[in-house]
N, C-alpha and C positions, 0 to 999 in steps of 0.2 A: 181314877185309880193308880195313876202315873206315879203320883209321890211315893203310894204305899209299893210299888214296885221296885223304885229305886232304894227306898229304905230297905227293901228287903237283901236287894245286891249288896249294899253297904254291909248290914250287920250279916247276912250270911244263913240266917235265921227266920224260922216262919213266924217271929213276933211280929211281923210288918202289919198284922192285922190290928195290934194295937195303934198303928199310927193312922187307922183309919176314921180322922176326924177332919172335919171341914176346914 
């Protein structure tokens, strides 16, 4: 889930869970 963590940093929101795709 490294990409998810990066996405959360970029967006600054908890919406990173939506990026939980392979």
